[in-house]
C-alpha positions in Angstrom: -11.9 -0.4 12.0 -13.8 -1.6 9.0 -16.6 -3.1 11.0 -17.7 0.3 12.0 -17.7 1.6 8.4 -20.5 0.5 6.2 -19.4 -1.7 3.4 -21.0 -1.7 0.0 -20.6 -5.2 -1.9 -20.7 -5.5 -5.6 -20.7 -8.9 -7.2 -22.1 -11.0 -9.9 -25.4 -11.8 -8.6 -26.0 -14.9 -10.9 -22.8 -16.7 -10.3 -21.0 -15.3 -7.1 -23.9 -14.9 -4.6 -22.2 -17.9 -2.5 -19.3 -15.8 -1.7 -21.4 -12.8 -0.6 -23.5 -15.2 1.5 -20.6 -16.8 3.1 -19.2 -13.4 4.0 -22.5 -12.7 5.8 -22.3 -15.9 7.3 -18.7 -15.2 8.9 -20.3 -12.2 10.4 -23.2 -13.9 11.8 -20.9 -16.4 13.8 -20.3 -15.3 17.2 -16.8 -17.2 17.4 -15.3 -15.8 14.3 -13.9 -12.3 14.6 -15.2 -10.9 11.3 -17.7 -8.0 11.1 -18.7 -5.2 8.7 -21.7 -3.0 8.5 -23.5 -4.1 5.3 -24.8 -1.2 3.2 -27.2 -3.6 1.5 -29.2 -3.8 4.6 -30.4 -0.4 4.0 -33.0 0.7 1.4 -34.4 -2.6 0.5 -35.5 -3.4 -3.0 -39.2 -3.9 -3.4 -41.5 -5.4 -6.1 -40.2 -2.6 -8.6 -36.8 -4.6 -8.5 -37.1 -5.2 -12.3 -36.9 -1.6 -13.0 -33.3 -0.6 -13.6 -33.8 3.1 -12.8 -35.5 2.1 -9.5 -32.7 -0.5 -8.7 -30.0 2.2 -9.5 -31.8 5.0 -7.4 -31.8 2.4 -4.2 -28.1 1.4 -5.0 -27.2 5.0 -5.0 -28.8 5.5 -1.6 -26.8 2.8 -0.2 -23.6 4.3 -1.7 -24.3 7.5 0.4 -24.0 5.4 3.7 -20.8 3.5 2.5 -17.2 4.2 3.6 -15.8 1.5 1.6 -16.6 -1.1 -1.3 -15.5 -4.5 -1.7 -16.0 -5.9 -5.2 -15.9 -10.0 -5.4 -14.3 -10.6 -8.5 -15.4 -13.9 -10.3 -14.8 -15.4 -13.6 -17.6 -13.2 -15.2 -17.4 -10.1 -13.2 -15.5 -8.1 -15.7 -18.1 -8.7 -18.2 -20.8 -7.2 -16.2 -21.7 -3.6 -17.3 -25.2 -3.2 -16.5 -24.6 -3.0 -12.7 -21.4 -3.9 -11.7 -19.6 -1.5 -13.8 -22.0 1.2 -12.8 -21.5 0.6 -9.2 -17.7 0.7 -9.7 -18.0 4.1 -11.7 -20.3 5.2 -8.8 -17.7 4.1 -6.1 -14.8 6.1 -8.0 -17.0 9.2 -8.6 -17.8 9.4 -4.7 -14.0 8.7 -3.9 -14.8 5.6 -2.0 -12.0 3.1 -1.4 -12.2 -0.1 -3.3 -11.2 -3.5 -2.0 -10.9 -6.2 -4.8 -11.4 -9.6 -3.6 -10.3 -12.4 -6.1 -12.6 -15.3 -5.7 -9.8 -17.6 -7.5 -7.3 -16.8 -4.5 -5.1 -14.5 -6.4 -3.1 -12.1 -4.0 -2.8 -9.5 -7.1 -4.5 -8.1 -9.8 -5.5 -10.7 -12.4 -6.2 -9.1 -16.0 -8.2 -12.1 -17.0 -10.7 -11.5 -14.3 -10.4 -7.9 -13.0 -13.1 -5.4 -14.3 -11.1 -2.9 -16.7 -12.6 0.1 -14.8 -10.4 -0.6 -11.8 -7.3 -1.9 -13.4 -5.3 1.3 -13.2 -6.8 2.8 -10.2 -5.7 2.7 -6.5 -7.4 -0.4 -5.3 -6.0 -3.2 -3.0 -6.1 -6.7 -4.5 -6.5 -9.7 -2.0 -7.7 -13.3 -2.1 -11.0 -14.4 -0.9 -9.9 -15.2 2.7 -11.7 -14.0 5.8 -8.5 -13.0 7.6 -7.1 -10.7 4.7 -10.6 -9.5 3.9 -10.9 -8.4 7.7 -7.3 -6.7 7.5 -8.3 -4.8 4.4 -11.5 -3.6 6.0 -9.6 -2.5 8.9 -6.7 -0.6 7.3 -7.3 0.2 3.6 -9.8 2.8 4.2 -7.5 4.9 6.2 -4.6 4.2 4.0 -6.8 5.3 1.0 -7.7 8.6 2.7 -4.0 9.4 3.5 -2.4 8.7 0.2 -1.6 11.9 -2.0 -4.0 12.8 -4.7 -0.9 12.6 -7.2 -0.1 9.0 -5.9 1.3 6.8 -8.7 0.4 3.6 -6.9 -2.0 1.4 -9.0 -3.0 -2.1 -8.1 -2.0 -2.2 -4.5 -1.1 -5.5 -2.9 -0.2 -6.5 0.6 3.4 -7.9 1.3 3.9 -11.4 2.2 4.8 -10.4 5.8 1.3 -9.1 6.0 -0.2 -12.5 5.0 2.5 -14.3 7.3 1.4 -11.9 10.1 -2.3 -13.5 9.7 -1.1 -17.0 9.3 -1.9 -17.1 5.5 1.3 -18.8 4.2 0.5 -20.3 1.0 
């Protein structure tokens, strides 16, 4: 189950903090079945947070405790190289599964918003909806680890039947 694994969340801190905050809100509500262990809760940043080397060192420690990554993809995410691209590179180098969550609701990779570094990799692309995020947290990490190293699947998406079973008929 995804909620037992630490999840590292990557997002545009200037424009998409609302989406991260909403996910934390879903987790906090007792009547909503949504949970994840947030890797950002460990190794908090101090007043040295303006130093890039310091920040990257703390972020790297958070990655060591993560079993999966969510990248919240907004309009400008693909253009962020200082941290977002670096974080995605670290996740790939550590072979951590990446769940790409499209804030615009796309159910597949959108070349206009998806960061180039994950366009041709084994990443699942889903819309920003609580039920499908929970589903991906619960299933994609296991699927990712079971795939063969020579798997040619790129830009993984879930079938319409998965969305229907979750009550997400758009």
